[in-house]
C-alpha positions as a Markdown table, in Angstrom:
| # | Residue | x | y | z |
|---|---|---|---|---|
| 1 | Lys | 0.0 | 0.0 | 0.0 |
| 2 | Ile | 1.3 | 3.5 | -0.9 |
| 3 | Tyr | 0.5 | 6.5 | 1.4 |
| 4 | Val | 0.8 | 10.1 | 0.2 |
| 5 | Ala | 2.1 | 12.2 | 3.1 |
| 6 | Gly | 4.0 | 15.3 | 3.7 |
| 7 | Ser | 2.1 | 17.5 | 1.2 |
| 8 | Gly | -1.0 | 18.3 | 3.1 |
| 9 | Asn | -4.6 | 18.3 | 1.8 |
| 10 | Arg | -4.4 | 21.8 | 0.5 |
| 11 | Arg | -1.5 | 21.0 | -1.8 |
| 12 | Leu | -3.0 | 17.7 | -2.8 |
| 13 | Cys | -6.3 | 19.4 | -3.6 |
| 14 | Met | -4.5 | 22.0 | -5.8 |
| 15 | Trp | -2.4 | 19.4 | -7.5 |
| 16 | Arg | -5.5 | 17.3 | -8.3 |
| 17 | Leu | -7.2 | 20.4 | -9.8 |
| 18 | Leu | -4.2 | 21.2 | -12.0 |
| 19 | Ala | -3.9 | 17.6 | -13.1 |
| 20 | Ile | -7.6 | 17.4 | -13.9 |
| 21 | Tyr | -7.9 | 20.7 | -15.8 |
| 22 | Phe | -4.4 | 20.9 | -17.3 |
| 23 | Pro | -3.1 | 17.3 | -17.6 |
| 24 | Glu | -0.6 | 18.2 | -20.4 |
| 25 | Arg | 1.4 | 20.2 | -17.8 |
| 26 | Trp | 0.4 | 18.7 | -14.4 |
| 27 | Ala | -0.3 | 15.0 | -14.9 |
| 28 | Val | 2.9 | 13.8 | -13.3 |
| 29 | Met | 4.2 | 14.5 | -9.9 |
| 30 | Lys | 7.7 | 13.7 | -8.6 |
| 31 | Val | 7.6 | 11.7 | -5.4 |
| 32 | Arg | 10.1 | 10.2 | -3.0 |
| 33 | Phe | 9.3 | 6.8 | -1.4 |
| 34 | Val | 10.2 | 6.2 | 2.2 |
| 35 | His | 9.4 | 3.4 | 4.6 |
| 36 | Val | 6.2 | 4.0 | 6.6 |
| 37 | Asn | 8.1 | 3.8 | 9.9 |
| 38 | Thr | 10.3 | 6.8 | 9.0 |
| 39 | Val | 7.4 | 9.3 | 9.1 |
| 40 | Arg | 6.4 | 10.1 | 12.6 |
| 41 | Arg | 2.6 | 9.6 | 13.3 |
| 42 | Leu | 1.9 | 8.8 | 9.6 |
| 43 | Leu | -0.9 | 6.4 | 10.2 |
| 44 | Glu | -2.7 | 8.9 | 12.5 |
| 45 | Met | -3.1 | 11.3 | 9.6 |
| 46 | Phe | -5.2 | 8.8 | 7.6 |
| 47 | Asp | -8.6 | 9.4 | 9.2 |
| 48 | Thr | -10.8 | 9.8 | 6.1 |
| 49 | Lys | -13.6 | 7.5 | 5.3 |
| 50 | Cys | -13.0 | 7.8 | 1.6 |
| 51 | Gln | -9.5 | 6.3 | 1.7 |
| 52 | Gly | -8.1 | 9.4 | 0.0 |
| 53 | Asn | -10.2 | 9.1 | -3.1 |
| 54 | Tyr | -11.3 | 12.7 | -2.8 |
| 55 | Val | -10.7 | 15.8 | -0.8 |
| 56 | Gln | -13.7 | 17.2 | 1.1 |
| 57 | Leu | -13.4 | 21.0 | 1.7 |
| 58 | Arg | -13.9 | 22.8 | 5.0 |
| 59 | Glu | -14.4 | 26.4 | 5.7 |
| 60 | His | -13.5 | 27.4 | 9.2 |
| 61 | Gly | -13.5 | 23.8 | 10.2 |
| 62 | Ile | -17.0 | 23.2 | 8.8 |
| 63 | Leu | -17.7 | 20.8 | 5.9 |
| 64 | Val | -19.2 | 22.8 | 3.1 |
| 65 | Gly | -20.3 | 20.1 | 0.5 |
| 66 | Lys | -17.4 | 20.8 | -1.9 |
| 67 | Phe | -15.2 | 18.0 | -3.2 |
| 68 | Val | -12.3 | 17.4 | -5.5 |
| 69 | Gly | -12.1 | 13.9 | -6.7 |
| 70 | Lys | -9.8 | 12.1 | -9.2 |
| 71 | Ser | -11.5 | 13.4 | -12.4 |
| 72 | Glu | -13.6 | 16.3 | -13.6 |
| 73 | Asn | -17.0 | 14.6 | -13.8 |
| 74 | Gly | -16.6 | 11.7 | -11.4 |
| 75 | Asp | -17.6 | 8.2 | -11.8 |
| 76 | Gly | -21.2 | 8.4 | -10.4 |
| 77 | Phe | -20.2 | 6.5 | -7.3 |
| 78 | Asp | -18.8 | 7.4 | -3.9 |
| 79 | Thr | -15.3 | 6.6 | -5.0 |
| 80 | Asp | -14.9 | 9.7 | -7.2 |
| 81 | Pro | -17.4 | 12.6 | -6.9 |
| 82 | Gly | -15.5 | 14.6 | -9.5 |
| 83 | Val | -14.9 | 18.3 | -9.0 |
| 84 | Cys | -17.9 | 19.6 | -7.0 |
| 85 | Trp | -16.9 | 23.2 | -6.4 |
| 86 | Pro | -18.7 | 25.6 | -8.7 |
| 87 | Glu | -16.3 | 28.5 | -8.2 |
| 88 | Val | -13.3 | 26.4 | -9.2 |
| 89 | Gln | -15.2 | 24.8 | -12.1 |
| 90 | Gly | -15.9 | 28.2 | -13.5 |
| 91 | Leu | -12.4 | 29.7 | -13.0 |
| 92 | Phe | -10.5 | 26.7 | -14.3 |
| 93 | Gly | -12.9 | 26.2 | -17.1 |
| 94 | Gln | -12.4 | 29.8 | -18.2 |
| 95 | Ile | -8.6 | 29.5 | -18.1 |
| 96 | Arg | -8.7 | 26.2 | -20.0 |
| 97 | Ser | -10.9 | 27.5 | -22.7 |
| 98 | Ser | -8.9 | 30.7 | -23.1 |
| 99 | Gly | -5.7 | 28.7 | -23.6 |
| 100 | Gln | -3.8 | 30.8 | -20.9 |
| 101 | Ala | -2.7 | 27.8 | -18.9 |
């Protein structure tokens, strides 16, 4: 099993958005593999029910019903809700269609 750690959910969320909307530039991420025992308290960080399949956003500690999954439109199941964040969909959609990325 491979765990992603050290980047934090905010960075993971941004990288997922970039990879989804601009895969030609952001589809690959450089990673460093380390043994699970070398990261202090690693397993305590994995408290999500979704097993890391998506990032659920919070504002001021409160869940707000916005998600970033593994793809733009999702799979129709709980494993990938897609990008469910209207403000980001609009902004990234505009940038992608204008060719500015």
